[in-house]
C-alpha positions in Angstrom: 0.0 0.0 0.0 2.8 2.4 0.9 4.5 1.6 -2.4 1.4 2.4 -4.4 0.9 5.7 -2.6 4.6 6.5 -3.2 4.2 5.7 -6.9 1.1 7.8 -7.2 2.8 10.8 -5.5 5.8 10.4 -7.8 3.6 10.3 -10.9 1.7 13.3 -9.7 4.8 15.3 -9.1 6.3 14.2 -12.4 3.2 15.4 -14.2 2.8 18.8 -12.4 6.4 20.0 -12.3 6.9 20.2 -16.1 3.5 22.0 -16.5 4.5 24.6 -13.9 7.9 25.1 -15.5 6.3 25.6 -18.9 3.8 28.1 -17.6 6.6 30.1 -15.9 8.9 30.0 -18.9 6.1 31.2 -21.1 5.1 34.1 -18.9 8.7 35.1 -18.3 9.1 36.3 -21.9 5.8 38.1 -22.3 5.4 41.8 -22.6 1.9 43.3 -22.6 0.3 46.7 -23.3 -0.1 48.7 -20.1 -1.1 52.0 -21.6 -1.6 54.0 -24.8 -0.4 57.6 -25.0 -0.2 60.5 -27.5 3.5 61.1 -27.3 6.7 59.1 -26.5 7.5 61.5 -23.7 4.1 60.7 -22.0 4.7 57.0 -22.5 8.2 57.1 -21.0 7.0 59.2 -18.1 4.3 56.6 -17.4 6.8 53.8 -17.6 9.1 55.4 -15.1 6.2 56.3 -12.8 5.0 52.6 -12.8 8.4 51.3 -11.6 6.8 49.9 -8.4 4.2 48.0 -10.4 6.4 46.4 -13.2 10.0 47.3 -12.4 12.4 48.7 -14.9 11.4 46.5 -17.8 9.2 48.6 -20.2 9.4 50.1 -23.6 7.4 52.4 -25.7 6.5 51.6 -29.3 4.7 53.5 -32.1 1.3 52.1 -32.9 -1.5 52.7 -35.4 -3.1 56.2 -35.6 0.0 57.9 -34.3 -0.4 56.5 -30.7 2.4 55.3 -28.6 2.0 52.0 -26.7 3.6 51.2 -23.3 4.7 47.6 -23.0 5.6 46.2 -19.6 7.1 42.9 -18.5 
């Protein structure tokens, strides 16, 4: 009985660990839009102001219609 429980626990861990690692690795490389601004200066100021929320990893990119998108990690 103990051997069966041990095998079940090992199988469960062997299944869940790769799934958790894949989720973390996928999320680690993602940037997402956190704001849309009219100028690059506004976008950069918002990125700096949001340091406590997303840290230093952000960039501003030109988008359609002359808008500037703030991407954060």
